N, C-alpha and C positions, 0 to 999 in steps of 0.2 A: 472180576474186572475192576478197574479203578473207578473212583468217584471223581467227576469233573464238575467245574463250575464255569459256565459261560456268562460273561458280563454283557448282557444285551441292553442295558440301560443303567442309569445311576453310576456310571463310571465316566470320569472327566467332566461331570456335571451333577447338579443336585436334582435333576429331573429324570423322568422316564424309567424309574427303578424296575428292573427285570433281571432276575438271576436264575439261570437254567441249570438245574442239578440233574446229571445223568449218571446212571449206574445200571449195568446189566440190561441195556436197551429199554429202560424205563426213564421217564422224563417228568420232573416236577418243576414248575415255575413258581418262584418265590417273588411276589409282588408283580404287578402288571400295570405300570403307570404310564401316563402321558408325558411326552417331552414338551417343555415350555421354554420361553425365552427367545434366543436367537432363531432366525428363520431356518437356518440349516439344521437346528435341532428339531424345530416343529415339523420340518419336512420328513423326519424319520417316522412320524406318526402315520404317514401315508405310504411308506415303503413296506413291502411284505416282511413279516418276521422271519428270521433265519430258521425258525422251526415252524412246521405246519401246525396250526392250532389243533387240528383233529388228532395229531400224534402226541399231544400232551396227555399225561395220565392224571394230572391234578394240578391245581393252583392253590397256593397258600398266601394270604394277605397279612402283612404286619399291621396295616391300619388303612384308614379310608381316604386320606388326602389324595387328590387326583394324580399327583406325581407318583403315587403307588397303586392306585386302583382305576384310574381314568381310562385305561385302554380295554378294560374288561368287556364293555358292550361290543366293541369291534372284534375282540377275540372270540366271543360267543357267536356273533353274526357270521364270522369266517369259519365256523365249524367246530369249535371246542364244545363238547357236550358232556364233560365229566363234572367233578365237584370242585367248587371253590370253598376252601376252609377259612373261616374268620371267626373272631370273637363276636359275641352278641352285640357289643357296642359298635364294632366295625360294620356289621350288617345294618344296624339301625341308621348309621350315618351314610352308608352307601345307598340306602333307599332314598335319602335326601339328595346326596351329591351327584349320583350318576344320572338320574333323570334330568336334574337341573343342568348338568353339563351338556347333555344331548339337546335340551331346549335352547340353551345359549348358542350352541353351534348352529342350530336351525335358524335362530333369529339373526345371527351374524351373517349367515349365507343369504338369507332373504333380504337383509338390509343392503348387502353388497350388490345383489341383483337389482334392487330397486334404484340404487344410486349409481350403478354402473362403474364402480371403482375396482372390481375384482378383475384379475388378469384371466380368469376362467369364465367361460360362458356355457352353461350357468355355473355360478359358485355352488358347491355342494357341501353339506355338513360331513364331518368325519363319520359321525353316526347320529341317529335321531333319538329323541326322547323315548320312543317306543322300543328301539334297540336296547336302550338302557333298562327299561322296565322288563323286557324279555330276559335279560341277562341275570336279573335278581333271582330267578327260579333255580339257578345252578348253585346258590350258596347253601352252605351247611355250617352251623355255628358250633364252636368248640369253647368250653370254659377255660379260663386261666388255670394252669397247674395240672391239667388232666392230659394224659397221653392219648394220642389218636393216631390212626394209620391213614395218611393221605393216599398211600399206595401200599398194597399188601407187603408186609415185611419192613416198611419204612416207618419209623416212629417219630412223632413230632409232639412238641409241647409249647404252649404259649406262656409267657410271663409278662407281668405289667411293665410297660416301658415309660409310663407317664405320658407326656407330650399332648395327647388329646384323648377323648373318650374312646375306649376300645383298643388303643395302641398297644402293641405287643412286641417283645423280642421273641425270637423263635429258635428253639433248639431242635435240630434234626439229626436223627441217628439213622445212618444208611451205610451198608457195606463195611461195617466195622469202624466207621468214622462218626465223630460228633461235631456237627457244624453249627455254630451259633451266629444268627443274624441279629444284629442289634435292633434293626428297625430304626425309626427316628426316636432318639432318646430325649426325654424331657429333662428339665432342670430340677435339681434337688431343692431349689428355693422358688419353684413356680407358685404364683399366687392362687392358681386354680387346681392344678393336677397334683396327685400324689407323686412322690419321687419314684424313679425306676427301681425295680427290684435288683439286687446284686446278681451278677452273671454266674451261671453254673460252669463247671469244668467242660472244656471243649478242646478238640484238636485244632480246629480252624475257626477263626472269627472274622466276620464281615462287620466292620464298624463304620457308622456314618461319620461325616466330617464337615457338616454344613458350617459350623463355627469352629473348625479345627485350628484356625490360625488367629483366634481372638478370644478375649475374655469379656464377659458381660460386665458392665459398670456396676459398682456397688449399690447404686440407687434403685429404688423401686418405681414401678409404673405410677403409683400414687404421686410421688414427688416430681416426676418428670412431666406427666400429663396435666397436673393441676395448674401450674403457672402458665402453660400454653393456653388453656381454655379460659383462664382468668383474663389474660391479655386479649384474647379474641372477643370475649363478652364485652369488655370495656370499649373496644373500637367498633362494635356492632357488626362484625364480619361473620362470614360463613366458613365453618371448618368442614372440608371434605376429607373423610378418613377412609382410605381404601383398607378393607379388613379381609382377612381370610375368614370365611363364613364359619368354619369349624375351628374353635379354639380362640383365635385372636379377637373375634367379635365379642365373645363372652368375657374375655379378660378385660377388654376396654369398658364394656357395660358394667362389670363388677366394680371397676375402679371409679367410674363416674358416679355410680350409686354411693360408694364410700365417700367420694369428694363432696357430694351434695349433703350426705348425712352429717359430715364433719363441718359443714358450713364453709368449705373451701370454694364452692361454686354456688351461684344463685340457684335456688330450687326452681326458679322460673325459666332457666335456660333450656330451650327446647332441644331435645335429643331425638333423632329419628334413626331407626334401624331399617334401612331400605334394602332388604335381602330376604326373600322367602326362605332361602336355604339357611341363613343364619337364624331366622326366627324359629324354624323347626328344630335346629340344632340346640338352641337355647332351651327349648321345651324338654329335650332329652336329658338335661342335667338332673331333673327330678327323678327320672326313671333309673339313672345309673348313679345313685347317691354314693355307693361305696368306692367309686373310682376317682373322686375329687375331694378337695378340702372344704368345700362350701357347706354350710349348714342349710337347712330347708328355708329359714327366713332370708338368708343371703341369696339363695336361688330365686326366691320370689321377688326380692328387691332388684335383682338383675333383670328380671322380666318386666318389672313395672317402671323402671327408670326411663325407658324410651317409648316413643310411639312407634308401633310396628306397622310397616307399610308392605302389604302383600301384593297388591295389584299394580300393574303398570300405570293405571290412572292415578293412583295415590302417589306413586313415585313422581309422575310428571307434575302433579299439583305443587310440589315443593318449589318449582320455578316461579310460582306466584307469590311466594313468601319473601320477607326481608329478614336479614340477620338482626340480632345474633341467633345462630342456630348451629347445631352439629349434626352432620349427616354421616352415618356409618354405612358403607355399601361395599359389596364385593365387586371385583376381585381384589385380593390383597396386593397384587403386583400390577394392578390396573391393566391386565391383559384382556379383559372383556367384562360383560355384565353391566349393571346399572351405573356403576361408578363412573363409567366413561361419559355418560350424559351429564353427570354432575360436574365432572372436570371441565367439560366443554362449556358449561354454564358459568362456573365460578373461578376457573383458573386465571382468567384475565384481569381480575380486580385485586389491587394491592392490599385492600382491607381484609381479604380472605386468607385462608390458611389451608394448606394441604399437609396432612399429618400422616407420614408413612410409619407403619407400626411393626415392621419386621424385615426379614431378609428380602432383598430385591434381586432376583436372578438377572445376570447379564443379558441384555437384549430386550428386557421388558420395559414398558413405559415407566413403571415404578423406578427402575434403575436409572432411566434417563432423567426423571424428575429429581432423584436423589443427587445426581451428578451436576445439577444446576443448569440444565439446558433451558434456553429461553422460549422454546416452543416444543410441543409434542404433537405427533400425528394421530388423529382420532377419526375413524370412519372416512379416511381419504382426505381430511382437511388438516391444515396446520393450525393448532390452537396455541395462542400466545400464553406464556406462563408469567404472570406478574404477581400472583399470590405468593405469600411467604411459604416456602417449602421446608418442612422440618422432618427429620428422620429420628424417631425416638429409639433408644437402644435397649430399653428395659422390658420390652414386651415379648421378646423372643420366647418361643416354647421349646427351643432346642438347647440341649446341653452345650456349654462352651468347651474350649480346648482342655481346660483344667478338669472340668467335670467328666469329659469323655475319658481322659487318662485315669481319673479316679475310679470310674466304673470298671475299666479294664483291670486296674490294679486289684480289684476285689475278687477277681477270679481265683478259685482255690489253688490251681496250678497253672503254669505258663502254657499257652497254646503253642503248637508247632509253627503256626503261620497266622498272620493277621493281614487281611485285605482291607485297605482303606478306601471307602466308597462314598457316594452321595455327597460330593463336595466339588466346588470349583478347584482347579488344579493347584492354586496356591494354598488353599485351605487343606486339601488332602495331603499335599507334600509336607506341609508344616507338621501336621499330626503324625505322619509317617516318621519324620525325623525325631519327633519327641518320643514316639514309641521305641524307636531303636536306641536313642540316646538315654532316655530317662529310666526305662524299665528293661532295656536290653532284649527285646523280643524282635523276631523277624517280621518285617512289615513291607508290603508292596502296595503301590497304587496301580491297579490294573487298568489297562486301556479299554475303551469301548470296543466290544466285539471279541476281546481276547478270551482264551480258554486256559484255565489254571487247574491244577490238581487240588482236591479237597483234602 
């Protein structure tokens, strides 16, 4: 029988990555992510999967970001009882990310019920913290470079993709076909992570396209963030920095530590990391020393440069302080979490600054801030935005269009088919055109829910 790929997420959008591989009545799900952004996307999280969870034979994760792993607790609760294969770094991060995701959803539902702004009575979380903890028992770790069988007769191998701790590209051999999933590819010049390994030979490639229609600017985060924080310190303002707890928070901390060490920022400028998830992730950099560029002293400097705020009481206490200060808080697209309370507190003052540190998916508060909207809706209230909003371009942990093409170009032989995924339509189609024009390979942008041959 032929091998097919169903695009159940990560098509037409950067979120919700789920790729169902079927052959000879066996089913493997590669990635199991949450949809984020526009409401019509988020509603997909509540709809039944096109495949019954109990009928899946295995799941393989490329990395731990919630748009690739965040649906797992629901999948397990709904009946999946087989094995989830991941790298050790991905499991360590999922132990942090998934329970936190469940906790935030419980908090958001409880807040909506207390204040009565939900259209549902009562508002319910998609899954709970306990659901997430229960799902972690289904994981099994696989090292980079070693073949494993997620399903009997199906061979798979992880290789380093850069991007974040544990991130991998996946080569899958099934039914005489070699299918390569890029996962989210890191940058060759990333200040934290090692560059992606070159791709192996494959018949079919699924390539991400988050930044498929743009190139990163030549400057470094050091040169972009330094002047902003110098200006903020001089006017005594508060910088609210929405960060992705995994990867982006650590890149910003590392850069601030470098800026202070170089005398580019006052050593007295208070920095706060207000995210238990980011705090725990930062601690993992010492455990996974081989996966990133930092030395042990640099890891320790990243840990010491900020005051770490674990409890809700510590977070709330920031409201009694005056600037200048810098608050790093999740989530990176301002879709939930503690950063919403800081935006409510500080967005209305023109002395303050909101620094967006990466891609903002359409439909998120971060995207609305980046577009210059004069107010944003938080917890049922319209919050005026008078603070200076800046989107820095050098902090992305994704390969840009040139780097994605360069990675493909390093394949030993041309694949028969390339599927361009994990991007907004404009980004995906631009990368498709470049693949077809520059390297003369067949490329398609599959639609959500479509089924294609492998």
